[in-house]
Structure formats: C-alpha cells, structure tokens
C-alpha positions as CSV (number, residue, x, y, z in Angstrom):
1,M,18.6,-40.5,0.4
2,E,21.1,-37.6,0.3
3,V,20.2,-36.7,-3.3
4,I,16.5,-36.7,-2.6
5,A,16.9,-34.7,0.5
6,T,19.0,-32.1,-1.4
7,I,16.4,-31.9,-4.2
8,V,13.7,-31.2,-1.6
9,A,15.9,-28.7,0.1
10,V,16.6,-26.8,-3.1
11,A,12.9,-26.8,-4.1
12,L,12.0,-25.4,-0.6
13,A,14.8,-22.8,-0.6
14,V,14.4,-21.4,-4.1
15,P,11.2,-19.4,-3.7
16,L,12.2,-18.2,-0.2
17,V,15.7,-17.1,-1.5
18,V,14.1,-15.2,-4.5
19,L,11.5,-13.4,-2.3
20,T,14.0,-12.6,0.5
21,A,16.6,-11.3,-1.9
22,A,14.0,-9.2,-3.7
23,F,12.8,-7.7,-0.4
24,A,16.4,-6.9,0.7
25,I,17.3,-5.4,-2.7
26,E,14.2,-3.2,-2.8
27,V,14.6,-1.9,0.7
28,I,18.3,-1.1,0.0
29,A,17.3,0.7,-3.3
30,G,14.7,2.7,-1.3
31,L,17.0,4.0,1.4
32,R,17.8,7.1,-0.6
33,T,15.1,9.7,-1.2
34,L,13.9,10.3,-4.7
35,R,14.6,13.7,-6.2
36,A,11.5,15.8,-6.6
37,P,11.1,17.9,-9.8
38,A,13.1,21.0,-9.8
39,A,10.0,23.2,-10.3
40,T,6.9,22.0,-8.6
41,L,3.9,23.4,-10.4
42,G,0.3,22.6,-10.0
43,A,-1.9,20.7,-12.4
44,E,-2.9,22.4,-15.7
45,G,-6.5,23.0,-14.7
46,P,-8.9,22.4,-11.8
47,V,-8.3,19.6,-9.3
48,V,-11.0,17.6,-7.6
49,I,-10.3,15.8,-4.3
50,V,-12.6,12.8,-4.2
51,M,-13.3,11.6,-0.7
52,P,-15.2,8.3,-0.4
53,A,-16.8,8.1,3.1
54,N,-18.7,5.3,4.6
55,D,-20.1,6.1,8.1
56,E,-17.3,8.6,8.9
57,A,-19.3,11.0,11.1
58,A,-16.7,10.7,13.8
59,V,-13.9,12.1,11.7
60,I,-15.3,13.8,8.6
61,T,-15.7,17.3,10.1
62,R,-12.1,17.4,11.4
63,T,-10.7,16.0,8.2
64,L,-12.5,18.6,6.0
65,T,-11.7,21.5,8.3
66,L,-8.0,20.7,8.2
67,L,-8.1,20.1,4.5
68,A,-9.9,23.4,3.8
69,A,-7.0,25.2,5.3
70,E,-4.5,23.5,3.0
71,L,-6.3,23.7,-0.3
72,P,-4.4,25.5,-3.1
73,D,-6.2,27.7,-5.6
74,G,-8.2,25.6,-8.1
75,F,-8.7,22.7,-5.8
76,R,-12.1,21.6,-4.6
77,V,-13.5,18.7,-2.5
78,L,-16.2,16.2,-3.5
79,V,-17.4,13.8,-0.7
80,V,-19.2,10.6,-1.7
81,A,-21.3,9.6,1.3
82,D,-21.5,5.9,0.3
83,N,-24.2,3.7,1.9
84,C,-24.0,5.8,5.1
85,T,-26.2,5.0,8.1
86,D,-25.1,8.1,10.0
87,D,-25.0,11.9,9.3
88,T,-21.7,11.8,7.3
89,A,-23.3,13.7,4.4
90,T,-24.9,16.4,6.5
91,L,-21.6,17.0,8.5
92,A,-19.6,17.2,5.2
93,E,-22.0,19.8,3.8
94,Q,-21.8,21.8,6.9
95,A,-18.0,21.7,6.6
96,G,-18.3,23.3,3.1
97,A,-17.8,20.3,0.9
98,A,-19.8,19.3,-2.1
99,V,-21.5,16.0,-1.3
100,L,-22.9,13.1,-3.3
101,R,-25.2,10.6,-1.6
102,R,-25.0,7.0,-2.8
103,D,-27.3,4.3,-1.5
104,D,-26.7,0.8,-3.1
105,P,-26.1,-1.9,-0.4
106,S,-25.7,-4.5,-3.2
107,Q,-22.5,-2.7,-4.4
108,R,-20.4,-1.8,-1.4
109,G,-16.8,-0.6,-1.4
110,K,-14.5,2.3,-2.3
111,G,-14.3,1.3,-6.0
112,F,-18.1,1.8,-6.5
113,A,-18.0,5.1,-4.6
114,L,-15.1,6.3,-6.8
115,A,-17.0,5.2,-10.0
116,F,-20.1,7.1,-8.7
117,A,-18.0,10.3,-8.3
118,R,-16.4,9.8,-11.7
119,D,-19.7,9.4,-13.4
120,H,-20.9,12.6,-11.7
121,L,-17.8,14.5,-12.8
122,A,-18.1,13.2,-16.4
123,A,-21.5,14.8,-16.7
124,Q,-20.1,18.2,-15.9
125,P,-19.1,20.6,-18.8
126,A,-15.5,20.7,-17.4
127,P,-14.9,17.8,-15.1
128,C,-11.3,18.4,-13.9
129,A,-7.7,18.1,-14.9
130,V,-6.6,15.8,-12.1
131,A,-8.6,13.7,-9.6
132,I,-7.0,13.0,-6.2
133,V,-8.4,10.3,-4.0
134,L,-8.2,11.0,-0.3
135,D,-9.6,8.8,2.5
136,A,-11.9,10.5,5.1
137,D,-9.5,9.8,8.0
138,C,-6.4,11.2,6.3
139,T,-4.6,14.5,6.3
140,I,-2.4,16.2,3.8
141,D,-0.7,19.5,3.5
142,R,-0.7,22.2,0.8
143,A,2.8,21.3,-0.5
144,S,1.9,17.6,-0.8
145,L,-1.3,18.5,-2.7
146,T,0.6,20.7,-5.1
147,A,3.3,18.1,-5.6
148,L,0.8,15.3,-6.1
149,A,-1.3,17.2,-8.6
150,A,1.8,18.2,-10.5
151,A,3.0,14.6,-10.6
152,A,-0.3,13.5,-12.0
153,R,-0.4,15.8,-15.0
154,R,0.3,13.0,-17.5
155,T,0.4,9.8,-15.5
156,P,-1.2,8.4,-12.3
157,A,0.8,9.2,-9.1
158,Q,0.9,7.9,-5.6
159,A,2.0,9.9,-2.5
160,S,3.6,8.3,0.5
161,Y,0.8,6.9,2.8
162,L,2.0,6.7,6.4
163,M,0.7,6.3,9.8
164,R,1.4,9.2,12.1
165,P,4.1,8.3,14.5
166,E,3.1,7.6,18.1
167,R,6.1,6.6,20.2
168,D,3.8,6.0,23.2
169,A,1.5,3.6,21.3
170,A,1.5,-0.1,22.2
171,P,4.7,-1.9,20.9
172,M,2.7,-4.0,18.5
173,V,1.2,-0.8,17.0
174,Q,4.6,0.8,16.7
175,V,6.0,-2.3,14.9
176,S,3.0,-2.3,12.6
177,N,3.4,1.4,11.8
178,F,7.1,0.8,11.0
179,A,6.3,-2.1,8.7
180,F,3.7,0.2,7.0
181,A,6.5,2.8,6.4
182,I,8.7,0.1,4.9
183,K,6.0,-0.9,2.6
184,N,4.6,2.5,1.6
185,L,7.8,4.6,1.6
186,V,11.0,2.6,1.5
187,R,9.9,-0.2,-0.8
188,Q,7.9,2.2,-3.0
189,R,11.0,4.3,-3.6
190,G,12.9,1.1,-4.4
191,L,10.2,-0.2,-6.7
192,Q,10.2,3.2,-8.5
193,R,13.9,2.9,-9.1
194,L,13.9,-0.7,-10.1
195,A,10.6,-1.1,-12.0
196,G,9.8,2.5,-13.0
197,R,6.4,2.3,-11.2
198,V,4.8,1.9,-7.8
199,N,1.7,0.3,-6.3
200,L,-1.4,2.3,-5.5
201,T,-2.2,2.4,-1.8
202,G,-5.8,3.6,-1.7
203,T,-5.4,7.1,-0.5
204,G,-3.1,9.9,-1.8
205,M,-3.7,8.6,-5.3
206,A,-3.9,11.1,-8.2
207,F,-5.0,10.6,-11.8
208,P,-5.1,12.7,-15.0
209,W,-8.8,13.1,-15.9
210,P,-8.6,10.8,-19.0
211,V,-7.1,8.0,-17.0
212,F,-9.6,8.5,-14.1
213,R,-12.5,8.6,-16.6
214,D,-11.6,5.3,-18.3
215,A,-10.3,3.4,-15.2
216,P,-12.1,0.2,-14.1
217,L,-13.1,1.6,-10.8
218,A,-16.5,-0.1,-10.1
219,T,-15.2,-3.2,-8.3
220,D,-15.7,-4.9,-4.9
221,D,-12.0,-6.0,-4.7
222,I,-11.0,-5.6,-1.1
223,V,-7.7,-4.0,-2.2
224,E,-9.2,-2.3,-5.2
225,D,-6.3,0.2,-5.2
226,L,-3.6,-2.5,-5.7
227,A,-5.7,-4.1,-8.5
228,L,-6.3,-0.8,-10.1
229,G,-2.6,0.0,-10.2
230,L,-1.8,-3.3,-11.9
231,D,-4.5,-2.7,-14.4
232,L,-3.3,0.8,-15.2
233,A,0.3,-0.6,-15.7
234,Q,-1.0,-3.1,-18.2
235,R,-2.7,-0.3,-20.0
236,G,0.5,1.6,-20.4
237,T,-0.1,4.2,-17.7
238,P,1.7,2.8,-14.6
239,P,1.5,4.8,-11.4
240,R,4.6,6.7,-10.4
241,F,5.9,7.8,-7.0
242,A,5.1,11.5,-6.1
243,A,8.3,12.5,-4.4
244,G,7.5,15.2,-1.8
245,A,3.9,14.2,-1.2
246,T,2.8,12.5,2.0
247,V,-0.6,11.5,3.3
248,W,-1.0,10.7,7.0
249,S,-3.5,8.6,8.9
250,A,-3.8,8.3,12.7
251,A,-2.3,5.2,14.3
252,S,-5.0,2.8,15.5
253,S,-5.4,0.7,18.6
254,A,-3.8,-2.8,18.7
255,E,-7.2,-4.3,18.0
256,G,-8.0,-1.9,15.2
257,T,-4.5,-2.4,13.7
258,L,-5.1,-6.2,13.6
259,R,-8.5,-5.7,11.9
260,Q,-7.0,-3.4,9.3
261,R,-4.0,-5.7,8.7
262,T,-6.5,-8.5,8.2
263,R,-8.0,-6.6,5.3
264,W,-4.8,-5.3,3.8
265,E,-2.7,-8.4,4.0
266,G,-5.6,-10.8,3.1
267,G,-6.4,-8.7,0.0
268,F,-2.7,-8.3,-0.9
269,I,-2.0,-12.0,-0.6
270,A,-5.1,-12.9,-2.8
271,T,-4.1,-10.3,-5.4
272,S,-0.5,-11.5,-5.4
273,R,-1.5,-15.0,-6.0
274,R,-3.6,-14.0,-9.0
275,H,-1.3,-11.5,-10.6
276,A,2.4,-12.0,-9.6
277,L,3.2,-15.1,-11.7
278,P,1.3,-13.8,-14.8
279,A,3.1,-10.4,-14.5
280,I,6.5,-12.2,-14.3
281,A,5.7,-14.4,-17.3
282,A,4.5,-11.3,-19.3
283,G,7.8,-9.5,-18.5
284,L,9.8,-12.6,-19.5
285,R,7.9,-12.8,-22.9
286,R,8.7,-9.1,-23.6
287,G,12.2,-9.2,-22.2
288,D,11.2,-6.4,-19.9
289,L,13.4,-6.5,-16.8
290,R,11.4,-3.8,-15.1
291,A,8.1,-5.6,-15.6
292,I,9.8,-8.8,-14.3
293,W,10.9,-7.0,-11.2
294,A,7.4,-5.5,-10.6
295,G,6.0,-9.0,-10.7
296,I,8.6,-10.4,-8.3
297,S,8.0,-7.4,-6.0
298,L,4.3,-8.2,-6.0
299,A,5.0,-11.8,-5.0
300,V,6.9,-10.7,-1.9
301,P,4.6,-11.4,1.1
302,P,4.1,-8.8,3.9
303,L,7.1,-8.3,6.1
304,T,6.1,-10.4,9.1
305,L,4.8,-13.2,7.0
306,L,8.1,-13.2,5.0
307,L,10.1,-13.4,8.2
308,L,7.9,-16.1,9.5
309,L,8.2,-18.2,6.3
310,D,12.0,-17.7,6.3
311,A,12.3,-18.9,9.9
312,L,10.2,-22.0,9.2
313,G,12.1,-22.6,6.0
314,L,15.4,-22.5,7.9
315,I,14.1,-25.0,10.4
316,A,13.0,-27.3,7.6
317,L,16.3,-26.9,5.8
318,G,18.2,-27.6,9.0
319,V,16.3,-30.8,9.5
320,L,16.9,-31.8,5.9
321,A,20.6,-31.1,6.3
322,L,20.7,-33.4,9.3
323,I,19.4,-36.3,7.2
324,G,21.9,-35.8,4.5
325,A,20.9,-32.8,2.3
326,A,23.5,-30.3,1.2
327,A,23.9,-27.4,3.6
328,W,24.2,-24.6,1.0
329,P,20.5,-24.0,0.6
330,A,20.1,-23.3,4.3
331,L,23.3,-21.2,4.4
332,L,22.2,-19.1,1.4
333,L,18.7,-18.5,2.8
334,G,20.3,-17.6,6.2
335,A,22.7,-15.2,4.6
336,L,19.9,-13.5,2.7
337,L,17.7,-13.3,5.8
338,L,20.6,-11.6,7.6
339,L,20.9,-9.2,4.6
340,A,17.2,-8.4,4.8
341,L,17.4,-7.8,8.6
342,A,20.4,-5.5,8.0
343,A,18.5,-3.6,5.4
344,L,15.6,-3.2,7.9
345,V,18.0,-1.8,10.5
346,A,19.4,0.7,8.0
347,A,15.8,1.7,7.0
348,W,15.0,2.1,10.7
349,A,18.0,4.4,11.1
350,R,17.0,6.4,8.0
351,V,13.3,6.8,8.3
352,G,11.9,4.5,11.0
353,R,13.0,6.1,14.3
354,P,9.9,8.3,14.6
355,F,7.7,5.2,14.1
356,L,9.4,2.6,16.2
357,S,11.3,3.0,19.5
358,G,14.2,0.8,20.3
359,A,12.3,-0.8,23.2
360,A,9.4,-1.6,20.8
361,A,11.8,-2.9,18.1
362,V,12.9,-5.8,20.3
363,R,9.3,-7.0,20.4
364,L,9.4,-7.9,16.7
365,P,9.4,-11.7,17.4
366,L,6.4,-11.2,19.6
367,Y,4.7,-9.2,16.8
368,I,5.2,-12.1,14.5
369,L,3.6,-14.4,17.0
370,W,0.8,-11.9,17.5
371,K,0.0,-12.1,13.8
372,I,0.1,-15.9,13.4
373,P,-3.7,-16.2,14.2
374,L,-4.3,-13.6,11.4
375,Y,-2.5,-15.7,8.9
376,L,-4.3,-18.9,10.1
377,G,-7.6,-17.0,9.7
378,L,-6.6,-15.9,6.2
379,A,-5.8,-19.4,5.2
380,R,-9.4,-20.3,6.1
381,K,-11.2,-17.3,4.7
382,R,-10.2,-14.2,2.7
383,P,-11.8,-10.9,4.1
384,T,-14.3,-9.4,1.8
385,D,-15.7,-6.4,3.7
386,W,-14.8,-2.7,3.4
387,L,-13.1,-2.5,6.8
388,R,-11.7,0.4,8.7
389,A,-9.3,0.4,11.6
390,G,-10.8,1.1,15.0
391,R,-10.4,4.6,16.1
C-alpha cells in the first residue's frame, strides 16, 4: 500500500512541481528591467497603427484624440470598424482617422479585422514599414510608440500591456490588475531572458511589414494574439519584448473583469493544451533549451488557477502521506509554492504597489474563491465570442 500511495503521490506532484518551479523562476528572472537599446530610433519608413474596433462608439473618440497628440512623424492611424452596429466608423472619421468598414457577421473577431486591414494596405503602392496593433480602448505615449516601432524593424515586438492602476477599485479588481502585471510585464521579461521571445498580448503588438503581410491573421481563435505569436515563433520570427514601450487600458468593474478573464483564461488554457506539449517535444528534438522553456512557460496556468491547483495538490498529497506515501512530494511542492509566493511578494515590492494595495492583497484567497465558478464554467464550455470588459 505504501509503495502504491508513493507512486500516486509522485505522479500527482510532478506536473505541479514543474509548473510551480517554472512560474517562480520566470517571475524571479523578470524582476529586473530589461535594458532598452542605447539609441531609440524610429522605424525605417512609415508606420501604420491598425485599430480594430467593434462597437466602440463609447471610447473611440477619446482614444483617437489622445493618440493624435502622441503620434510621431511618419505615423498614421487606420481604424477597422468591424461588424459595427453603432456609429464607431463615423466618430472615428470625425476624429481624423482613416476608416475601413467591414461587415461580415459570419467571420467575427480581431483576426479577421486585422486581415482586412492587411489586405487593404497590401493594395497600396507603399503599404508601411511597420504595422502596430492597438485596441480601441488603449492609450500609448509618443516614447512608447517610437520604442515599439524601433523594436519591430526586423522582428515582431510586444509592448507591456497593463491595466491603469486604480487603488480605490474593488479589491478583486486590484488583485486581477496585479495578476495582469505579473503576466504581461514580469513574466514577459523573464520569458525574454529565458526563452529569447515573449507572447503576443493582443494590443501593443508591432510587426515588420513582411511579417504582417504573410502572417496567418484571419482566424476566429479567441486568443488569436497568443496563437499568432506561437505561429511566428515556429516560422523563425519570434516576438521580442519592446523594453520602454507600455500600453495602458482602463481597469474594469468587478463584473467586467470577470467577463474578460473568462475570455482570456479560457482561450489561454485551450491554446496551452493544444500547443504546450508539442512545443516542449519540438524543443527536446532540437536540443533547444530556450524552446523547451517557452513550451513549459506556455503550460503554466493563470496565477490563481496555479495557486488553486497547488493548494488542492497539497491537500491530496497530505492525505496520501497519512495512508503511507512518502512525505517528500508534499514537502517539495510546499517548498516551491512558498518560493512562488515569495517571488510574488518581491514582484509586488518592485512593480506591483501601484496596482495592489496591502489591504486588497490580503484578499487573494477570496479572489481565488471568486474565480472558482469561472473555472467550473470553463470546464463545461470554452468561450468563443470576441468579448470586451464592461466599461
């Protein structure tokens, strides 16, 4: 009985140990900032900011007005009013942007909107040197635009995509925004150091024109950005982190945050299940340690799900130890969980204070409980719609 219990304990502990260790190492590797290029120059040619917009009348005017004040010379904006039922297109034109209208309800999603813009640009005598993708509810400053365009001269690049800090927001929203910063800033820096590439996050993405022209954009994948980054890496043009470039989005309500998390995490988990193990296997075949790490990183579940799985795993391992299993699997997982929590505390001290107050931080266990229905729902059905957070 003791031998069987130990075998079961090891089988249960191994995946959790690997994922928890990977998370902790990546966070620790991302605590230090990445050095920006010594000379930040713009792209060698015109830059087009492609802005897919689906029923964004409530925010499009403000977004374009703020963006116009930050545009460097040689930058222009192209809005794709995609399957809109409101006056997004008219408002965008009034704000001074070039606008493409797309009406194809059978093909909904950002990927189709980007492909539509790409095909329009390809028909022009001189399309652009760099295409930057910016969501209609995001803001970016001039320095970030310049840094992002410069980073994308030869290879795809990704800016930090963060939620604007709101210390008076609901505790659950603050915890979510902090987790967002861990994913899109700290872990991205760690992934760049360890794997030589990062994940695309949907906005603040930039592509050299030849890459944008040939990219498989027309897809209804709910996390088309993540899937696109994986495809580009396989093609030999992996996205890199654009140090010094940041894109901001307004924090949502608690209800809106849960809706958006349903989309992001559901899509991420589905993409991870499809691509993580093949990516690890491909890296092993080539003996490419960086590719192996990229695959392992992709397998790491979202922060709260990882903590929930670790807690449940420790409970199960404790029960197995009581019936005779070796104690070391539980001790090893517990030690790595403590390391991961210590890394999170260090990340909060380095970058997280603006996003998460101390009072809200103690609500993390409640945040995990708050998201259990989300994970139960995802177990039943993966989200497929192009969702936006409530505003």
